[in-house]
NUDOVO-367433 format. One record per residue (C-alpha): residue number from 1; residue in one letter; x, y, z. Coordinates in steps of 0.1 Angstrom, whole numbers, padded with zeros to 4 digits, always signed. Example, Ala and Ser with C-alpha at 12.3 -4.5 7.8 and 13.67 -1.06 7.14 Angstrom:
BEGIN
[1,A,[+0123,-0045,+0078]]
[2,S,[+0137,-0011,+0071]]
END
This chain:
BEGIN
[1,M,[+0228,-0308,-0212]]
[2,S,[+0220,-0340,-0194]]
[3,K,[+0186,-0358,-0194]]
[4,K,[+0179,-0348,-0159]]
[5,T,[+0184,-0311,-0169]]
[6,N,[+0163,-0316,-0199]]
[7,T,[+0135,-0330,-0177]]
[8,L,[+0138,-0303,-0152]]
[9,W,[+0133,-0276,-0179]]
[10,F,[+0106,-0295,-0196]]
[11,M,[+0086,-0297,-0163]]
[12,V,[+0090,-0260,-0156]]
[13,A,[+0079,-0251,-0192]]
[14,A,[+0049,-0276,-0190]]
[15,T,[+0038,-0261,-0157]]
[16,V,[+0039,-0226,-0171]]
[17,L,[+0019,-0238,-0201]]
[18,N,[-0007,-0254,-0179]]
[19,I,[-0011,-0222,-0159]]
[20,V,[-0013,-0200,-0190]]
[21,L,[-0039,-0225,-0204]]
[22,M,[-0059,-0222,-0174]]
[23,L,[-0058,-0185,-0173]]
[24,V,[-0068,-0182,-0210]]
[25,L,[-0097,-0205,-0205]]
[26,F,[-0110,-0187,-0176]]
[27,L,[-0108,-0153,-0191]]
[28,A,[-0125,-0167,-0221]]
[29,C,[-0153,-0180,-0200]]
[30,F,[-0154,-0147,-0181]]
[31,I,[-0157,-0128,-0213]]
[32,L,[-0186,-0150,-0224]]
[33,I,[-0203,-0144,-0189]]
[34,T,[-0200,-0107,-0193]]
[35,R,[-0213,-0108,-0228]]
[36,F,[-0244,-0131,-0224]]
[37,V,[-0254,-0131,-0187]]
[38,D,[-0273,-0103,-0172]]
[39,P,[-0252,-0087,-0143]]
[40,A,[-0281,-0085,-0120]]
[41,S,[-0289,-0120,-0123]]
[42,S,[-0285,-0141,-0091]]
[43,L,[-0269,-0169,-0110]]
[44,V,[-0237,-0150,-0118]]
[45,P,[-0218,-0167,-0089]]
[46,L,[-0229,-0201,-0103]]
[47,W,[-0216,-0190,-0137]]
[48,L,[-0182,-0180,-0123]]
[49,G,[-0179,-0213,-0104]]
[50,L,[-0188,-0232,-0135]]
[51,S,[-0163,-0212,-0155]]
[52,F,[-0136,-0219,-0129]]
[53,L,[-0143,-0256,-0131]]
[54,V,[-0143,-0255,-0170]]
[55,S,[-0111,-0237,-0170]]
[56,I,[-0094,-0264,-0147]]
[57,G,[-0109,-0293,-0166]]
[58,G,[-0103,-0278,-0201]]
[59,S,[-0066,-0269,-0191]]
[60,F,[-0061,-0304,-0181]]
[61,W,[-0074,-0319,-0211]]
[62,L,[-0056,-0295,-0235]]
[63,Y,[-0023,-0300,-0215]]
[64,S,[-0025,-0339,-0217]]
[65,V,[-0033,-0336,-0257]]
[66,L,[-0004,-0312,-0261]]
[67,I,[+0021,-0332,-0240]]
[68,K,[+0011,-0366,-0260]]
[69,W,[+0015,-0347,-0293]]
[70,M,[+0048,-0332,-0282]]
[71,A,[+0060,-0368,-0269]]
[72,K,[+0052,-0382,-0304]]
[73,R,[+0065,-0352,-0325]]
[74,F,[+0098,-0347,-0307]]
[75,N,[+0106,-0381,-0294]]
[76,L,[+0105,-0371,-0258]]
[77,E,[+0112,-0407,-0244]]
[78,E,[+0147,-0404,-0256]]
[79,N,[+0156,-0370,-0245]]
[80,L,[+0140,-0370,-0211]]
[81,A,[+0149,-0390,-0178]]
[82,P,[+0122,-0407,-0158]]
[83,L,[+0111,-0386,-0129]]
[84,F,[+0107,-0414,-0104]]
[85,N,[+0129,-0444,-0105]]
[86,K,[+0117,-0477,-0093]]
[87,R,[+0132,-0487,-0062]]
[88,K,[+0147,-0522,-0057]]
[89,K,[+0130,-0540,-0031]]
[90,K,[+0152,-0552,-0004]]
[91,P,[+0147,-0587,+0009]]
[92,R,[+0130,-0588,+0042]]
[93,R,[+0150,-0599,+0071]]
[94,E,[+0136,-0627,+0090]]
[95,E,[+0143,-0626,+0126]]
END
């Protein structure tokens, strides 16, 4: 497989990993809410919103830690192509 194909599969797998991490964190927060918060409380929507934000932030943090570890462990810089190439600047035409 080429580097571009490796990059494509890595990005697909990393995206799925990020979504799974977010779902797991949201479910963990939801389970904690159902265990420790009174269902008749008026603060349940606030707790749910907070758990949503924690799941997004926590998944972003875990994702970045895992990707940095994988890049170091599996030497990904050699096996993956850059996503965005730098464009060469064309000289300006003076009229």
